N, C-alpha and C positions, 0 to 999 in steps of 0.2 A: 174715244172710237177709232179716232186717226192712228191713235199710238198701238191700239190693240191691233188693226189691220195692217201696220206696218211691219210688227212683230211678227205676225204670223205668216205675211208674207216672206219675211227674211227667212223664218224658219224652214217653210214650204221650198223656197228655192233650193235651200242647202241641200234638203234631202232629196229632191230630184236630182243633185249632182252626185249623190254619195254612191251611185252605182258605179260611176268612173273610178272610185277608188280600188287600189289594189289589183287595177288592170295592168300588169305589167307587160311591155312590147317584147317579145321573143327575140328582138336583136338589140335589145338595150344591155347598155353598158353593167355589169356586174358592181355592184359597190360592197362597200366593206360591211361585215357581217353585223356589227354594233351601230351602223349608221342609220340616224333616225328615218332618213329619207327610204333608205333601203327597207327597212321595217314597215313602212306604210305601203310600199310597192308589194311585197310579200305577203299582205294580210288582205283578207276580205272583210271590209269593216261592217258590211252589210250582214252575212253570214254567221260571222264568229261572235259570239255571245258573250264572249270576254270584254269585248268592247262597250264602253258607254257610248252611248249615242252622242256625236259632236254637236248637236243642237237638241234641246229639249222645251218642251213647252213649259215647263215648271220652274225655267231660269228665265232670268231677265236678259233684256235686250242686249245689255252689256257683257253679259257673260255667255251670252251665244255667240256673239260677236268675237268676243276673245277667244272663245274656241278653234272658232272658223279660223281665225287669224292666226293662232298657235299653230295649228295644223299645216297652213301655207308656208309659215317660216320654218318649220321644222323639216317639211319635204323640200326645202332648198332655196327659197326666195329670202331675198332680203326684208326686213319691216316695211321699206318704203316700197319696193316692188308690191309685196302683199296689200299695201295699203291702197296703191295705185290701182290694184284688180278690184278690190270690194268698193273703194270709195272713190270712182273715178270723176274726173271734171266733167262738166257739158262741155265738150270740147269743139262741137261742130261749128258752132258760128261765132269762136271766141276769135277776136282779132289777134291776140298776141300769138296764138298758134296756127295761125292761116299757112304760114310759111316753113312750120316746121313738121315735115312730112313724118319723121320718127317717133314722135309724141301721138301723133294722130293714129298711125299706123299701130301703135302698141295699145290704144283703146279699143280701136276698131277689133283687132285681134282678140282681145280679152272678153269684150262685150257679147262674143259668140260663144264665152267657155263659161261664162260667171257673171250672174245677175248682179248688178250694183245694190250694195246694202244702205239702205235708207235709216240713217241714226246708227249708232249713239251722236249727241249733239259734237263733242269734241274728244278725240282720241290722243292722249299723250302715251308715249310709249320710249322703252329703252331696251337695248342688249346688252349693255355692258360698255359697247364700244361706241355708240350711237344714242343720242337721245334727241327726240323730236315730238312734234305735235301736227296734227291731221284735223282739218273741219271739216264737219259733215257736208254733204252734197247739198242741202238747203242753206245752209249758213245760218243754223238756228242760234248759234251762241256766238257772241263776241271774242274773237281772240285777238288780242295786239301783243306786239312784242317790240323789243327795243334792244339794241346794241350800244353798249359803251367804248369809250375809246380804249379801255383797259382789256377789252374782249369778253367782258361779263353779256350773257344775254338772257334777258328775262322776257317770259311770257304771262299774260294775264288777261282777264276778261275786260278789263275796264283799264283806261291810262289813270295815273294817278295812284295807284295802290303803293308804288315805292316812294316815300317823301323825302328817303335821304340820298337821292341822286340829284347832283346838279345839271342844269340843263345843259351848261358849257360842256358836261362829261359826256354828253349823249352823241353817238355818231349816226345812228340810224333809227327810226321808227317805222312801224310798218303792221299791218293787219292782215290776217288771212281770209280769203275770200272762199266762197264754197269750193269744197274739194280741194283746197291747195294746203301743202304743208310747209314746213320748216325743219331743219336738222341741224343737228351740230356733232361734227366728227370730233369725239374726244380724244382719240390717239393722236391726230394730226393737229388739232387746236383750230379746224375750220369750220366758218358758219355756211350753211347752204340756204340759197332761198328756193321758192318755188318752182322756177323754171328750170334751174340750175340740177334739181333734183330729179325732174321729170326726164332729163335730156340724159343725164347719167344711167338711169335706170333702161331708158328707153333705146339707148346706143349698144346695149351690151349682146342684144341679137337681132336677126335682120327681120324686124316683124313686117316692115314693108314688102319684101322678097315673097314673104310668107301670104301676105295678104292679096297681093297681086296674082300670085300664081295660083291660090286656091278659094279665095273667097267669091261666090258668084252672087250678082244682084239680081233679082227675082223684080223684074219692072211691072208696074199697074197692068192688066190685061182688062181689055173690055169684055163684059157678060155675052157670053153665045145665045145667040136667038134660037138654036137649036139644041134640042134635049139631047144630051149624050146617053144617059141611061134609064131604063125603065125603071118602074117601083119594084118588081120582082128582081131586077139585077141588083138594085140597092139592096 
């Protein structure tokens, strides 16, 4: 039952956001005609019947997530940014993020735009230039990795899967926590850990400025003892 409720919740949240697709701002920059981002902005996904629904009750949770993830990447986001939006960490009381306003502001900005996706358990992705993995928000599946002195990066559910590696050849071992990710830049041959990825993505736009300028906090209010509206007015 929990899995069914999670799947339906994910689908319904995406459907509630579909109305924003295809709403291009009047003063936005004109994009190339064959550009995927331009295509998405120029078409109304809800009204145009030639498009298949982004999410579908007949598809699995993984398939629906893949469709949503692909849409975000094709509209201009990197795979790492799309995963940070869809599978955010629980950042509010995390000690390692207390002094990092950039990452916290990124999450605060996007939590008002896109509801977090609960599941699938482990996400592995590649765009041909990068390859990476991200764990679900609840940490339901083990995801351990190691880096050798020769630059080989391995990720697996459990340690001990690779029996042909000598302990002396291993430079680093680690595991992913809920909502965390690792990635390899195949072009530059670099390995990025969770905090490095989050800082890299969050620093690309002034999220803190946007949040400070536009986000309003509604404080708890006491219940009024006086009735504001009569039955007929309601």
